[in-house]
C-alpha positions, 0 to 999 in steps of 0.5 A: 509492415513496420507496425506489425513487426513492432507489435510482434516484438513488444506485446506489452508487459506481464504481471511479473515484469510490472511487479519487478518495475514496481519493486525498483520504484519502491526501492528508489522511493525508500532510499529517498525517504529513509536514507535522506541524511546521506548527502548524495541522497539528499541532493536527489531526494525529490527526484527519488520520491517522485519516481517512487510515486509509481510503485504503490499504484502498480502494486495495487493494479497487480493486486486487483488482477490477482484477486480476479484471477486467483482460484481461491480468493479466501486462500489469497486473502489469508496469504496476504494476512500471514505475509502482513503479520510476518512483516509486522513481527519482523519490524517489531523484533528489529526495533527491539534489537536495534531501536536504541541504536538506530531509532528505526521506525516504519510508517506503515505496512503496505501488505496490510493495505492490500489485505484490507483491499482484497478482503473488502473487494471480495466481501463487497462483490459477494454482497452485491451478488447476494442482493441481486439474488435476494439471498438475505443470509449471504447479504447479512453475513457479508455485512457482518464481516465488513462490520467486524473488520472495523473492530480492530480500528475501534480498539486501537483508537485510545492507543493513538496518542500513546508513546513508548520508548525502548527502555525498561518496562516499556519494552514489554509494552512495545512488544505486546503492542507489536504482537497485537498489531501484527495479529489484529491489524487496524487501519492504523497499521496500513500504509497510505491509509483508507484512500488506497483501500477504497481505490482498490475496491473501486478498481476491482468492481470496475471489471475490465482493465480499461475500466480499472484504468479509467477509475484510477485516472478519475481518482488521480484527477480528483486528487489533483483538483483536491490539492488546489481546492485544499490550497485555496481553503488554507489560503483564504480560510483556517481549516483543519488538516486531514490525513487523507488530504495530506496523503493524496492531495500532496504535490508529490503524491499527485505524480502517481498519475504517471503509473497509468501508462504502465497499467495500460501496457499490461497484457493480461499474462502472468509471466514468471510465478513470484508469490513470496519474493515480494513478501520477503523483499518488502520488510528486508530491503527497508531494514537494509536501507535503514542500517546503511543510512544509519552507518553512512550518514554524517554523525 
């Protein structure tokens, strides 16, 4: 009787509730990563960053559910692109206005990460279906779409080692680069790198929630094992450092496995509609945290 009563009271978490939790985790993480010069934040920074490791996986999990349940996948991908473009333009404008005073810098755009994830998930799924149906035309179009998506990354490659200040004529270069980066995003625009995109596509193709969680758990286990493998490699041999190693084999990032229980609590319900709130909250809250940090940090 007690178990039945508990089941009636708690029926899991809706997508809306999970999204709010992820927003809280993300905000905590950004406080630790952006406002670290404030003494009280510095004291607890490691804990804030550990809590923040839960945000990205929950958002990625919710993205996979959204792709599966949306009525119009093309429109959904377009919305992600427009939101990512708006975020990048917002950061560019704020940098131009306050960069000299606050030296504002944003490492990446998670919305573009989700954009690429959704794009590749849909294209890959459609290509697999077309191969099964022996539809060569659709298979070719999907392959072409995947190939064309790599063009921005190839174009940006020569710009990786360029550095631009916010003075004189470099302001124009900085603005043009920001506009180009917001309209034609590359893999260098995304947060967490291509590893998250691969993980998201794999979770999407897995199908059911149980299989998605298994894929995520396997990815986390591989990253934890990879951390020790890389550590042994650095200890015994001199090997180069790769971005993927630095991102997912990191001791702190390994703690993202603790997002798995929250995924398992998902009850398949949408909850309250919340389409655009995250898109607005994501760039604005980072700017607010940075400005507070710049004003509150010891001079």
